[in-house]
N, C-alpha and C positions, 0 to 999 in steps of 0.2 A: 939932712934925710928926710927930708919932708916928703918923700914917695912913701918911706914905711909910715910915715903918721898917716898921711893920708887912707892908705891900704887897709889900714888899722879901724879907721873909722868906717869906712866902706864896706869893709868885709861881711859884716852879720846882712847888710842890705842885699850884697852878692850872693850871700849863701842863697837867701829868701829867694831873690829873683830865677837864681840857676833852678831852683828847686819846682818855683811853681812853671817855669818853660819845661822840664821835664814831663812837669805833670801833664802840662798841655800836650806834647808831644803822643806822651801815651795815651789819653785821651784820643787824638786826632786818630792813630793808627787803630786803636781798639774801633770805635767806629767805621774806619776804614775796611775793617777783619772782622767787623758787626760781630763783635766781643762784647757782652755786658760786663764790666768792672763795678764791681760795686762801688759806692763814692764813699 
């Protein structure tokens, strides 16, 4: 069950990475649509 241990170790990093990626995508879409988002 080494996969489970690996997932438990990498889970917080994955959450941070996915949330930052989602934030970047939102910023890019907002820039394309000329929408000013509060930082």
